[in-house]
N, C-alpha and C positions, 0 to 999 in steps of 0.2 A: 548075357545070353546071345549066342550066335544064331544065325538063321539056318533052318534046316535045308538040306539039299532038296527035300520034297517040295518045299515052298516054291523053289525057283526052277523046278523041272516039270511040275505038274500043271502049270498054268496055261501054257499055249494050247489052244484047241480044246479046253475043258468043255465037256458037254453040259448043256443046260439040264439041270435036274430039279425035280420038285419032290419034297418030302413032307408028308402031313405033320403038323405040329405035334400031334399026339405021338408021333414016332421019332421026333428029332428036336500276323502282323504288325503290324506296326503299332496297333492299339491293343491295350489290354483292358479287361474289365468284365463285369457281369453282363449277361444278356437280359435286359430288362423289358424287352418287347415280348412278343408271343414266344411260347416255349418252342425250342428247336425240336422237331419231330425225330423219331428214330429213323436212321438211315445208314448208308454205308459209312464206315470210318474214313478219316483222311488217309491218303496214300502214305507209305513209309517216308519219313522226312529225308531231305538232303539239302545241301548247300546249293540251291538253284538260282541264287541271285535275285529272286523275286521277294517282294514284301508279303508277309503273312499276318493274319490277325489271330491273336491268342486271347481268348476270354474264358468265361465260365458262367454257369448258372448253378442252381442248387443240386443238379444231378451230376454234372461232369464238366471237364474241360471242353471248350469249343475251339477247334482249330479250323480257321477259314469256314466257319459256320457248320462244321460237322462235329459230332460228338466223338470224343477220344477218351477211352479208358486207359489210364496210364499204368503200365506194368513195368516198373523199374527195378533193376537189380544193382546193388552197390558193389563197386570194386575200388581198390586202393592202388592206383598205378605207382605210388611212391613205395609200396611194399613189394613191387615187382620191378626192380631197377634195371630193366632191359626193355627199352621202348618197343622193340620188335614184337615182344610177347604181349604188349597191350592189345595189339590187333587180334592175336590169338584168343584172348579172353573176350574181347568185344564180339568177335564172330560167334563164340560159344554162347554168349548171352542172347544174341539175336536169334540164333538157331533154336535155342531152347525156350522161345516164346516171349522174350522180353522186347518191348519196344522203346525202352529208355535205359540209360545207365546213370546212376548217381555217383558223383565223384567229389570227395572232400579235397580241399586244397590247403594243406597245412602250412601255416606261416613259418614254422621252424625249419621246414625243408628248404624254403626259398630265401630266407633272410639271415645271412651270417652276421649282420651288424645293423644298427639303426640306419634306416634310409637306403639300405642296399637290398636289392631283390634280384635273385638269380633264377631265370627260367630257361636255362640252357641244359643240354644233355639229357640226363635222366629226369630232369625237372621241367621238361619242355611241355608246358600246359598247352601252348598253341598246337603242338603236334598231336597231343592226345585229343583235343577237340576236333581237329581235322580228321583224325582216324574215326572218331565216333560218327561224324557226318558221312564219311565214306562208307561206313558200315550201316548207315541209315538207322541210327539210334538217336532218339531225343536225349538231351543231357540235362540232368538236374545238378546244378552247380552249387557246391557247399564250401565257400571260402572262409567260414567262421565269422569273426576272427578266432573264436574259441571253438575247439573241436573235440571236446571230451568224449563224445560217443565213439570216436575212432581209436580210443586207447593209445594216445600219443603222449610222449614226454611233455610234461607241463601242459597237457591238454591242447597241444599244438602251438602254444606260445613259444617264440624263440627264446633261447637261453638268456640272451642279453636283456630281455624284457623282465625277467624275474627279479632283477635288481635295478630296474629303471624307475624314474620318478612317475608318479601317477597311479591311481587305483583302476585296475582293469574292470570292465563291466559297469562303469559309471561314466557320466558326462564330465569326466575329469579332463581338462584341456591338455595336460601332458600326455595322458594315455591316448586321447582321441587324435592327437597329432600323429602318433605312431600308427594307429588304426587307419587313419585316412590315407597315409602313405602306402600301407599294405593293400587296402581295398582298391586304391587307385591303380596300383601295379597290376592286380588281378583283373580289374575291370577294363583296363586298356587292352588286354588280350581278349577277354570275354565279349566285349562289345562287337568285335569283328566276327564273332561266331553266333550271334543271336539269330534265332529262327525268324523272329519278326522282321529282321532286315535282310534275310536270305543269305547271309554269309556263313551260316552254320546251323546247328540244331539245338543250341541252348534254349530250353523251353521254360525252365523254372530256376529261381535263384533263392537260396536260403540265406536268411539273415540271422546270425548268431546260432547257438546250439544249446538247446535245453536250458535256456537262460531263465532263472527263477527269481530275478529281481522283481519286487512288487512295489517299489516306491512310486511316488506320483511323478508328474511331469515337470517338477521344479528343476532348478539349475543342476542339482546333483541326483535327480531321481532316475529310476530305471526307465520310466517312460520317455524321459528326455533322451536317454542314451539310445533306446531303440529308434526313436524318431530321428536322431542324428544319423544312425546307420542307414535308415531308409532314404533320408535326404541325400546322403553321400552317394549311395548306389544309383539313385535316380539322376543325380547331377552328372554322374559319369556316363550316362547314356544307356543304362540297363532298363529296358522298357518291357521286359517279360514279367509275368506275375511273380511277386515276392512271397515268401512264407517263412515261418519259423516252426520248429518242432517242439511242441509242449510235452515235456517228459511226463507230466502228471495227467495229461488228457482231461484237465479240469477247466478249460476255457482260458488259460493264461495266454495273453497276447492274441485273443480272438479279434476280428475286425471291430473297430470302434473303441477298443480298450486303450488306444494311444494314437496320436496323430501320425499318419503315414505319409502325409504330403499330398494325398489324393485330392483332386477337385471334387466339388460337391456332386454326388450322384455317380461318381466313377469308382469302380471297384478295382483295386490293384493289389489286394492283400488276401492270401489264402490262409486258412487256419489248418495247420498240420499238427499231428500229435504222434506220440510213440505208442506202440502196442507190442509188449514183450511178455506174454504169459509164460509162466514157468511150466515146464513139462509136468503133467499130472494135474495141473490146475485147469479149471474151466475157463475158456477164453471169455473175456469180458465183452458185453454188448456196448459198442461205442458209436451207435448211430440210431437207426430207426427203432431198435428194441432196447435201447439203453436209457439211462436217466437223463432227464432234461438238464442241459448245462454241462454235460460231459461229452467228450469225444466230438463227433460230428454234430451232436445236439447243441454244442456251444456256439455254433455258427450256422444258423438255418439257411442263410442265403448263399453259402459257398458249398461246393461239393465235399463229401467226406474224403479226408486225406490222411492216411496212415503214412507219415513221413519216415517212420522207422519200424518196420515189422521184423521182429527177430526171427531168423531162421537158423540160428546157432548161438554160440556164446564164446567169449574169450576165456582162456583157462589160466589160472594163477600158478605161480611157482609151487611145486610140490603136489598141487591138485589133490588135497586131502579128501575132498568129497568123492573122488572117483578111485581112491586107493592107487593113485599114480598112473591111471590109464590115459589121462590127457584127452586129446581130441577124439580118440576112439570112443570114449565115454560120451563126449558131447554129441558126436554124430549118432550114437545109439539112443540118446535121450531126446534130442531134437530131431526126431526121425520123420519120414514122410507123412506118417499119420498125424503127428503134431503139426506139421506145416499145413497139411490139408485142412485140419480142424480149425486152426486159427485164421487161415486165409479165407476159407469159405464163410466163417463167422463174420469177417469183415465185409465180404461181398453181400451177405444177407443183410447187413446193416446199412446198405446203400453206399459203401465206400467204393469210389471209382478211381481214386488216386492211390496207388500202392507203391511203396519203396521197400523192398526186402533188403535187410542188412544183416550180414554181408553175404553176397552170393558167391563171390570168388575169394578164397583164402589167399594169404600172402605170407611174407617174411618180415618180421621187425628187425631188419639188419641193423648193424651198428648199435647206436644208443637211441633208436627211434621210438621204442615202445614206452608206454606208461610203466611205472615201476612194478606193478603187481603181476604183469604178464611176462611170460618167457618169450624166447625168440620166435617160435612158430606162431603165426596168426592164421593157422588153418581154419579156425573158428567153427570146425565141424560144418563147413560151408557146403552147399550143393556142388560147387566146383572146388575141389580141394587144393591144397597148397602146391601140389604137383601139376595143377591145371587139368586134372582129370574130372570128367563128369561122374557124379555118383548117383545112387538111386534117389537121393534127396532132390534131384532136379525134376523128378517126375511130376509132382504137384505143380511146381512153378511152370513147367513147360506145358502141361495140359491146360491149366487155367489161362496161361498167356495166349495160346493158340485159340482157345474158345473165345476169350474177350476180344481178340483181334478180328475174328471171322464171323462172329454172331453178334450183330449190333444191338439186338434186343436187350442185352444185359447192361447197356450204357444208361438206360433210363428205367429204373424199377421203383415201384412203390409198394409199401406193405399191403397185403391182401388178407382175406379172412383167415382166422386161426384154424390150424389143423391139429387134431388130436390123434396121434397114432395109436394103434391097438396096444403096443408095448410102450409104457410111459418112460422107459429108459431112453427112448429117442426124443430129442427136441427137434421140432420142425419149424423152420422159418418159411413163410409163404409170401411170395412177392409176385407182382404182375407188371407187365409193361402196358401203360395206358394207351399207347399208340397201336400196338400189334395184338394185344390180348394174350400174348404168351405168358404162361405161368411158370414160375421158377420155385423149386423147393430145395432148401438146404436142410439136409438131415444130419444131425450130429449125435453121436453116441459117446457120452462121457463115462460110460461104465467100462469095466475091465473085461467084458465078455462081448462076443459078437452078438448082434441083435438082428432078428428077422421079424419084420412087422408089416401088416397091412396099413394103408393110409386112407381111412374112410373120408369121404367128402372131397376127394381129389379125383382126377381122371386117370390116376395110376391104378390099373385094375388088378395088379398082382402084388404079393408081398415083396418087400425090398430088404436087402441085407446090408448092414453097415458094420464094419469091423470095429474092434475094441478101440476106444478113444480115437475114433476116426470120424470122418464126415464124407458126404458126397453130395453132389448137385444133380438134381433131376429136373426135367422140363416137360411141359405139355404145351400143345398149341404153338410150337416153335416152327417158324418158317425155315426149311432146309432146302435151299435152292428153290425149285419150282414146286416142291411138295411140302406137305405139312405133317409135322410129328404129332401123333396122338399122345404117346407117352413113351418113356424109356425107363428101364431099371438100371441102365448103365449111364455113366456121365457122358454127355456130349463132349467131344474132343475138338472138332472143327467142322466147318461147312464151307466148301470152296467149289467154284466152278472151274474145271480144267478142260480146255478144248470143247468138245461137244457134250460133256456130261457134268452133272453135279456129283460131288463126292461129299459124303457125310461120314464122320468117324466117331466111334464110341469106345470108351475105355472103362476098365474095372480091374479088380484084383484077380490074379491068376487063380483058377479053380472055380470062380463064380460062373453062373450062367447069365448072360445078358439077354434081355428081351426088348425089342423095339417094335412099336406099332405105328404105322403110317395110315393116315386117313386117305382112302382111295374109293371114290364113288364107283369107278370102273376097275375091275380086276386087271392088274398089270401082269405082264409076263415076268416071272421071277426065276432067276437062275442062281443057284449056289455054285460058286466058282472054286470052293474048297470043300473038303469032306465034312467039316464040323457043323456048319449052319443047317438049320431046318426052318421051314416056313409054312404058313397056311393063310388062306384068305377067308374072311367070314364077315358078312354084313357090313361091307364098306370099310373094312380094316385089313391091312396086310400085317401079319405078325411074323417076326423073324426072331428065332432064338439061336444061341450058339454058346458053347463053353469058351471061356477065355483062357489064353495061355497054352492052348493045345495046337502045336504045329506052327506057332507064330501068328501071322495076320490071317484073318478070315474075311472073305469077300462075298458079297451078294449083289448081283446086278438086277436092277429093276427097269423094265422097258415098257412103254406104252401106258395104258390106263388113263389117268387124268392128265398126263403130260407127254408131249412128244420128246422131251429131253430125258435121256436115260439118267438114272441115279445109281451110283455105286455106294453101297454101305460097307464100311470097314469096321472090323471089331478087333480090339487089341487089349492085352493086359498091360500093366504098367511098364514092364521091361520092353515089350514090343513097341509100345507107343513112343518110347525114347529113340526109336529108329524110323519114325515117320516125320518127314520134313516138308511141310508146306512152305512155299517160297513165292513171293511176288516178283514178277518181272514186268517190264514195260509192255509186253505183249499179253499179259495175263498171268494167272497163277499156274504153278506146277507143283507136283508132289513127288517126293523121292522116298523110297522105302529100302532099307537094308543096312547101309553103313552106319557106324556109330556117330558120325557127324557129317552134315552137309554144310560147307562153308559158303559156297557161292554157286550161282547158276547164271549163265550168260547165253543168250540166243543169238546165233549168227547163221543166217540162211536157214537151212533145214536141220541144223545141228544144235543141240543143247550141250554146252560145255560145263561140266560139273567139277567142282573141287571139294575135297573133304578128306576125312581121315578113315583109315582102316586099321583095325587091331587084329582080331581073329578073322578066320575065313568067313566070308559073307557074300551074299548075292546083291543084286541091284535091280530095282524096278522103278520105272519113271513114268509118271503121267504128265504129259507136256502139252503146251498150247498147239493149236492146229498148225499143220505144216511141218512139224518136227518129226523127222524120221530117223535121226542118228544121234548117238550119245558118245561123249568122251568123258573120261574120269581122270582127273589130274593130268590132262594133256594127252592121254592115251585113248585110242578108239576102243569102243566096247561093242562086241557083236551082240545084237539083240534080236528078239522075236516079238512080234505083235501078239498080244494076248486078248482073250475074250473080254477081259476087264478094261480094255482100251489103253493098256500100258505097253511100254517097251521093257521087256524083261531080259536080263543078261543071260546069255548061254553059258552055263557053268557058274563058277564062283570065283570071286577075287581071293587070292591067297592071303593068309594072315601075315602079320609083321614079325619077322624073326627078332629075337632079343639081341641087341648089340652086346658084344663082349666088352667087359670092363677090366682094366688092369689091376693087379695088386699094387698096393702102395708100399714101395720099398725105397731104398736109397736115402734114408733119413739122415739129417745132420742136426746136431744138438749144440746149444750154447746157453750157458747160465747167464742170468741177467742181474738186475738190481744193484749196479755199482753205486747207486745213490745211498745205499745203506753203509758204505764204507766211510770212515772218518775223513779220509783225505780226498774225497770226491769234490771236484770244483763246482760249486753252485753259485759262483759270483754273478752269473748272468741270469739267474732265476729272479723272479719278482719278489721284492721285499714285502712281507706280510706285516705291515705296520699301520694299517688303518685303525681308527679308534671308534668308528661308528658305521652302522650298516642300515640299509633300507629293508632288510629282511625282517621276518617276524621273530626269528630266534634271538633271544637276548645276548648281548655281548657281555662277557664277564667283566665286572668292574675292574678298571685298572689294567686290563689285558688287551692285546691287539685282536682285531678281527681276523679269524682264520678261515672264514667261510669261502669255499672255492669260487662261488659265483661272483663274489665281490671283486675278485681279481681276474675275471674274464675266463675262468675255466668252467665251462658249463656241461661238458660231456666226458664220460670215461674216468679213468683212474687219475688220482691226484697224489703227488709226492710233497711231503713237508720235510724240511731240515731245520731243526732248532739248535742254535749254537749257544752254549752257556759255559760259564766258568765255575769250577768247584762243585763237585757232587758229594762232598762230605756230608754225612748224616742223612742223605737221601735214601730212604729205605724202599720206596716204591714210587711209581709214577702212574697217575690216572689220566687216561685219555678219553675225553668225551667226544662223541661223534654222532653225526646224523646222516642217514642215507635213505635210499629207497629200499624196497624189499630185497632181501638177500645181499645187503651190503656187508663189507668186512673191513677190518683194519689189521695191519701188520706193523710191528714196531721193532726197531733195532737201537741199541745204545752203543756208540763207538764201534759199530760193525757187528756187535754180538746180538743175536736174536733175543728179543724179550718175549715174543709170543704173538699169537693171532687171536683176534676176537671177531665173531661173526654174528650177524643178526639171526634170530631163531627162524626155523622153517615155519611159514604160516600154517595155521590150522583153519578150520571152517569159519571160525569167528573173526580171524584176522587176515584172511586171504586178500581182502580188498584194501587193506591199510596201505597208504602211499608213503608215509614217512615213519621211519623207525629211529629211535634214539637209544643210546646206551653209553655206559662208561666202562672202559676196560682198565683194570688195574694190574700192573705187572711189577713184581719185585725187582729192585735194582741189585744186580750181583755185587757182592762185597768187593770184588776185584776192581769194580768200576767206580767205587765211591771215593774218589781221590780228588786232589787239586788238579788244576790245569783245565785245558779246553776239552769240552765234551760235545758230541753231536748226537742228538736224538733224531732218528730218521723214521718217518711214518708214511706208509702207503695206505691210502683209503680208496677202496672201490666204492665210489659214491652211488652207483646205480642211477636211476633216472629221477626226475622231479615229478612230484605228484600233480595230477591235473584237477584236483578238487578245488572248490572255490577259495580256500584259504580263509583269511580273516574277513571281517565285515567292513573293512576300510575306514574304521574309526567311528566316533560318536556321530549320530545323525545321518549316517549313510544308510541307504536302503538295504533291506535284508538280503543276504546271500550275494552281495556284490563280490565279484572276483577281484582279488587284490594281487598286484605284482609283487607285493612284499611277502615272499614265500619262505617256507622253512628252509633252513640252511642245508647245504650238502658239504661233507667233509668234516674236518676237525672243528669242534665248537669250544673246547676248553682243555687246558693242560694244567695239572696240579701235581706237585711233589709232596710226598709225605716225609717229614723230618727236615725239609730244606725249602728255601724259596728263592731259587736262582733266577736271575734276570735272563730271559731267553730271547734271542734274536732269531726271528723266523724268516725263512724263505719258502716259496711255494712254486711248484711247476706242474702244469697239466699238459693237455694235448698241444702239439705244435700247430703251426699254420696248416689249414686244410688244403688239399690240392683242388684244382678246379673241377675235377670229375666227380669225386665222391662227396665233397662238401664237408660240412662241420660235424655231421653226426657219425662219421665213419671211425675216427681215431680217438684213442684215449691218451693218457700220459705215461704209458709204460716206456721205459728206455728204448726197447726194441722198436716201438712205434715211432718214437721221435727220430730214431736213426734209420728207419726204413727197412727193418728186418722183415716186415710183412709184405714188401713189394716185390714184384717180378724183377728179375735182373739184378738183385742185390749183390750177387757175387759170393755167396757163402761157400761155393765149391772151390773158389780160389783162395779163400782165407782159411786154410786148413789148420792153422795154429789155433784159431779161435773156435772153429766149428768142428766138432767131433763126429765121425761117422758112427751111426748106431743102427741096430736092426729094426727098432720100433720106437715110437715116441713115448717112452716111459722109463722110469728108473726105480731101482729098489731102495735106494737110500732115502732117508728122511731129510728134507731140506726146506726151510721156510723161504719162500720167495718165488721168483719167476724163472722159468726155463723155456727156451724157444726151440722149436723143431721146424725144419723145412724139408720139403721134397718137391719133386716135379713128377708129373705123369702126363701121358699123351693119350688122347682119345681119337678114334677113327670111325665115327658113326657115319653111316650112309647119309649123303646130303638130303635125301627125301624122307628121312626118318626123324621124327620129333621124339627124342629120348629125354625123359625126365630122370635126372640122376641126383641121388642124395649121398651125403656123407654120414656113415654110421659110426658112433662112438659107444662102446660098451665096456663095462668093467664091474668088478666086485663093488656093490654099493656101499661097502664099509670104508672104501678109500675116500679121503677128503681132499678134493682138489676141484678146480674149475678150469675150463679151456676157452680161450677166444679163438675162433676159427676165421682164418683169412684165406680167401680164394682170389688169386690174382690181385691182391691188395685190398679186396673188399671184405670188410668185417661182416661175415655171414651169421654171426650169433655167438651166444655164450652157452656152454654146456657146464652144468654143475653136477658132478657125478653122484654125490650122495643126497641130492635133492630131487632132481628130475622135474617133470617126467620125460623130457624130450631126449631122444637118442638118434633121430634121423634129421639131418639138416639139409634142406633143399639147396641145390647149386643151380641157379637159373641160367638157362642157355643165353648166350650173349656175354654174360660174365664168365660162364663156363665155356671154354673153347671145345666144342664137341668134335672138331676136326683140327686138332693142334695141341700144343703143349700148355700145361697149366701149372701154376705155382701154388702150393698149399703150405701155409704156415700156421702153426699152433703155438699159442702163448699159454703155457700151463702155469697156473697160480696155485701154489701148494701151501697149506698152513703148517707143514712140518710134522704133523702128527702121524701121517701114514706115507708109504711110498706113493708117488704121483705119476700121472700120465696114463692115458687110456689103454686098457688091455687089448682092445681091438679097435682098429681104425681101417675102415674099408669103404669102397664105393658100392652103392647098390642101385639097381635099376628099379625105379618106382613105377615107370610106365613107358610104353613106346607105341607110337602110331605112325604109319606111313601116311604122310601128308604134312600137316602143320603149316606154318607160315615161314617165309624167308626170314632168317635171323641175321642181323648185323651185329658184329662184335661191339661190346661196350668198351669204350676207351679204358685203359688200365695203366696209367703212367707209372713207371718203375724207375729203377736206378740204371 
């Protein structure tokens, strides 16, 4: 929604009107002394070089003796492999109400081999933590070692660990040696960024991830394992509070359940848990109003901590449940009403530590993802994969601003029960024991809007709650120097800017908001917009206004009980997403109008603002005293002083024109898979001659191990070549294989295609299955059943390794211990019908990774090993091998791999942040898949007849928005249909004037 011209031209000199209502540090732990009273929250954090105290009591975190409500949003920088854009997302998190960012640190991203840890380039954890501190966000650090909740290959375990000695998730010395090396590498960086030491803003540190081991504290017990991790982290100098996220919210790993190494009387362990209600289900009470021993009730001396509050969901291949709609369906089901209902239920239950997962979507480039999810990790998130703010940000932004600016909510206790007139409403009643403020959370679990009175409360008029929605109301709340009697709209924020207090309220468009202030002396009340109306009666000022009509509504209150003016602001959800309170060293300011405010800096009498503009919009600024001028993105803005005490822009800022994108032409094609030919030289390939494996998959008796991981090939496609003599009497060959979801196998005998087998498309019951096994049986053509040397060539798209716990680690091990002995990937067995030849096998997977993209980018296709996906390969010079074609498709049926390459140039204005995607579309009956490479980066996999993804984001930095780009497509066809996408085009997903400076990500080529 863009702002109306009326809003920004009718403000200056607006007459005061009245209308009758009838007509219109260094130490962590619990605070065991007296309770910390309600008061102002701590200032936004920064790396200030000073030591800070971080503790907690049963109500909230305590930062330097002040109560902090943690409002954290999770992002995955590893799913946005362009470090410049990390800052873009961090700024959006902060602007939209978050005071913290949660960041998983995947082991597999950083460890290409045992004992080796890489934190350079797109893996630069030090850079990310520095950026978070610069953007004044606390950091919740999650280094695992297991990270199954992030939907990662092998749960975040590095590929080499899947076949290493030792059982993961237990106090196994072999495994703990690897874990200690990993945590030591992370902690060496993290310790420099601890908020307690003043070097950064790392505030909390997670140990393990949804670990369900329930064994005792004996040598192999789960308790001993968790104790070891805590001891290791503390020994590395991590002195901020530690926590774990209990997936079942049933008290597992609550304080006292295992030794944490704390001294007697010292608290250094928080109990965190997951809260992921399914849309349509009633959110669970996991605190004040829940069952004892569950959720926050499992740890009475620590504050309630939802370490993983779902605001979306990952989507599986095929996405049967949504009929192929993918993340559009996720965003529709996990909608703003769902978020508001679940988040307010948590607040009502006394939860003051919140981590929403995932707030910013990303891309599972390369072979990063867990096997069941496809490339996009948009997640239906409030900030989508294109880094655009969605309507889902509204509840997070509103509650974040409220919790940051109204300290009463940091310490609430259950109060007397409230029975609404309509029993379809559930009402939670809480009170602040220090201030007397009353808070009511109203939840409507029905499918119809409910309007009801609330007897026994100070809310004097009926209140409306949308279907399957919720809202927070308050009475007796201090707003600046005045007192709120009641409101039917949700408070949005309360700040003091310059010489006046500003209080904002929000609700759904079309509703009427009513606010009542206690005023012993009648104030002078001025409506500054046409919509509000007011009346004064017996010590109360009543203001009513429709929401969503004309944008923001303003009412100015002067005199009466206070000499400080108060400005009341009223907004619907869309308008509230254009209100930006911002703290500066000289005091708060407030900006209204643009779709994003990134920063505000005061120098002299000028406030310098940076942010984004999409459509035509105005700009209004409430600034600290002495500010008389405004700049926007470095340009002066002509303003007028308004009756509301703001500086309003004269006219409007123009919208951002859509950058033009070129057509993709000039394609060159080259057929691949020479490995299928009998005379291919595989002498340098690895001999597959092992006789035993550490994996869980049995090795066929008397046969060699063919499992890819056992030979060091952990990611992407794997080739096998089996040499044998004499194929007489061999009527068929059976190839058993094991892959992740949507794996496939192709086979050739002496260069002749035998056929393709693929795993089935998951349905609703199997969408989460991580490992699929099958046996493909192909007849041996009669012409090939002869004497002499034969070569059986097999290509397996292994897909990813599952992140589930695996086996139990053997007899006597604690339940649900994660084992590194995982299911195989690749061929698992080969049998001939009618013959039993001795087969000598060789195997080849991905080549050595380059230093920029790491181990997860490449697979074992011939073109990848030869660099066909890299910029500067030179296909335009090798015209004998590369054929010029009009488009990347062919009508013939061919089993195997075909490569296509082209180049395109973009010329986007330097001050425009353009989000560009690559679209692939075709007749869904065609059976093929495509690996997409942009400037050498594997940006994902498209499966034409499975879906649901058709748009693949090309992140700026990897994408040269002002320069030449190389696009390569590796098309893998099963030979049953023509292959290659019918349409390949660039699409503009979003554009804003503003953004952040973007540095190009290195892209080594040939």
